[in-house]
C-alpha positions, 0 to 999 in steps of 0.5 A, a space after each residue: 481473551 475473545 469471548 463471542 457472546 453472539 454472532 456479532 463482534 462487540 469490541 471496546 478500546 481507544 480509537 483513533 478519531 479524526 474528529 479530535 480536537 488539538 493533540 487528542 486523537 484517542 477516545 474509548 468506543 465501543 465498536 459493534 460488528 454485524 456478524 452477518 454483513 460484516 459492517 459496523 453496526 454501531 460505535 458508541 460510548 464504551 461500557 467496560 464489557 465486550 467480546 474483546 476489551 483492550 486497554 490504554 496501551 492499544 490504539 485502534 485504527 480503522 483497518 489498515 489498507 495497502 494500495 500496492 501489492 504484487 500478489 503475483 497469482 494470475 490465471 497462468 499460474 506461472 509466478 504462484 511460486 512467488 506468491 498466491 492471494 491466500 499467502 499475500 492475504 496471511 502475510 497482510 493479516 500479520 501485518 494488520 492490513 485488512 485490504 489491499 489493491 493488486 497490481 496487474 503486471 503478471 504475465 497474464 495481465 488483467 487488460 479487458 473484461 475476461 481477464 480481469 474478471 478471471 483474476 478477480 475470481 482468484 483473488 476470492 481465496 484472500 481472506 482480506 478484501 481485494 481490489 484489481 488494477 487494471 492494466 494500460 498497455 499500448 494497444 488496451 481499452 478501457 473496462 465495460 465496468 468501474 475499476 482503477 488503472 496502473 500504467 507502467 511508464 517504463 520496462 516491466 513484466 511482459 509488454 505492459 509498459 510504454 516505450 516513448 511519450 508518444 506511446 503513453 500519449 496515445 494510450 492515455 487518450 483512450 482513458 479519458 477521465 479515469 483514475 490512472 496510477 503511474 509507475 513515474 520513470 521516464 524510458 528514454 532516461 532509463 535507455 541513456 542510462 542503462 549502461 551506467 555502473 550501479 542499480 541506482 545510477 541506471 534508474 536516476 532521479 530525474 527519470 522519476 521527476 521527468 516522468 511525474 511532470 509527463 503524467 501531470 500534464 498528460 492527465 491534464 490533457 485528458 481529464 485523468 486523475 492521476 495518482 503517482 506510485 512510490 514517490 521516491 524524490 524530493 524533486 518528485 515531491 516538488 513537482 506534485 507540489 507545484 501542481 497541487 498549488 495551481 489546482 491539480 488534483 494529484 495523489 501520491 503514495 510513499 513506500 516504507 523502504 524509501 522512508 526507512 533507507 537511504 544510500 548512506 544507511 543500506 548497510 544497516 541491513 544485512 544483505 544490501 543488495 537485497 534492497 534493490 528496488 524500482 525506483 531504487 533507494 535514494 539519497 538521505 536528503 530525499 527520505 528525509 524530504 519524504 519523511 517531512 512531507 508525511 509529517 505535513 500530510 502531503 503523502 496521501 498513501 502508505 503502500 508498501 509495493 509488496 514484491 514477494 520475490 523469493 531469496 534465489 531471486 534476490 540473490 540474481 539481482 530482481 528489484 522488489 521488496 516485500 512489505 505485508 507482514 511488517 506494515 503495521 510495525 512499520 506504522 508505529 515506527 512512523 510514530 517514534 519518527 514524529 508522524 502524527 496520529 492523524 497523518 498515519 490515519 489519513 495515510 493508512 486507512 481514511 485515505 485508501 479507504 475512499 479510494 476502495 470505496 469508489 469501486 466497491 459496494 460498501 464504504 472503507 476507512 472509517 470507525 463508523 456505522 455503516 462502514 466495512 467492520 474491519 480494524 487494525 489494533 496496535 500495541 506500544 510493545 517492542 517486536 523484533 522482526 524475525 524470518 520465522 514469523 513472516 507469512 509471505 511465501 517469499 521468506 525474508 524481510 528488509 527489517 529482519 533483526 530490527 526492533 520496531 517499538 510496536 506490533 500488530 495485536 489483532 487485525 479485524 476483517 469484516 467482523 472476523 477477528 484474527 489475533 496475532 501470535 509471533 514467535 
């Protein structure tokens, strides 16, 4: 029960701490969030009384942040039927996500100051914090203010993609020194495989591996800080590992569907064809290698690539999977798979928090004084995913019928608390 005694919010419970020694990661803390600024006023010893007191069965994280979301709303409104910033925000709250980065591959993409600012106005309707990626295309140039950038190395929505390495090189030369996220699939190899019999064969693992090599090599040439989106292959991880060993600063993310599903277990979902995504579901060896990399702390971010296509669109083979509603429950599954609280904290809160803090005025990702007062609370309690409880406008989940070992009980965004009640 929540009893507010002032405009500030005070929560007591067990907080995941990166400063913990050994295996101990949870400490009882009293967190006070300023009701006017939305920032954490203080973090101290628990006293046994607060607006919300949570027991040992609850785990408090800094608010989860998803660095890869397709909310689909843009000034043209042509795809808002899939999702809007408001409905994406409701799904995020349901899944314990307190902030997200929205991707630029809209019919009306944010590629210059005017289009970026117009989309940012739309994003204000979202109940969670939103940062926009700006798109890089064959003829775009950097914005006049700081923003992260996204480049599609292969076909995407509209014309916001590259057709060759030469096109990519010319474009990246204009973004020297920027932070650039790469959808890493080599267009030449995709073209060679375009007539293959299956979706997975049309987007082979080698296309990702070669594209990651190219992205890192060109980034080094132009002093770009590269980020690899939705890593799906063991070979791609090996390329990133090798680049890091020689001193390159390259980050990567992995999605829930590439950690959970593989070509051997896709039949666990009632409609395997709905798992079509770009990049596709890979082999069991790839999936296990990504989980091992997560355990080892080599995966920087858990990012969903939330793609809210409708059931009708999935029936005709549209690629993409919605995930915002299930982010928190999936984190509980990761814990059951042996992923440490420290690795989860780094990939779901601290790491993406540092990313946001480069572009937004307040720091994210820690339960510390002065940081944004956003929290995600999980409880060790079985939750079966039901279509009826989803908030995404797409109305379905690849985890329908699956019982996760935990659930989101409260999502706090800048001191505003959203208790979660599922059917």
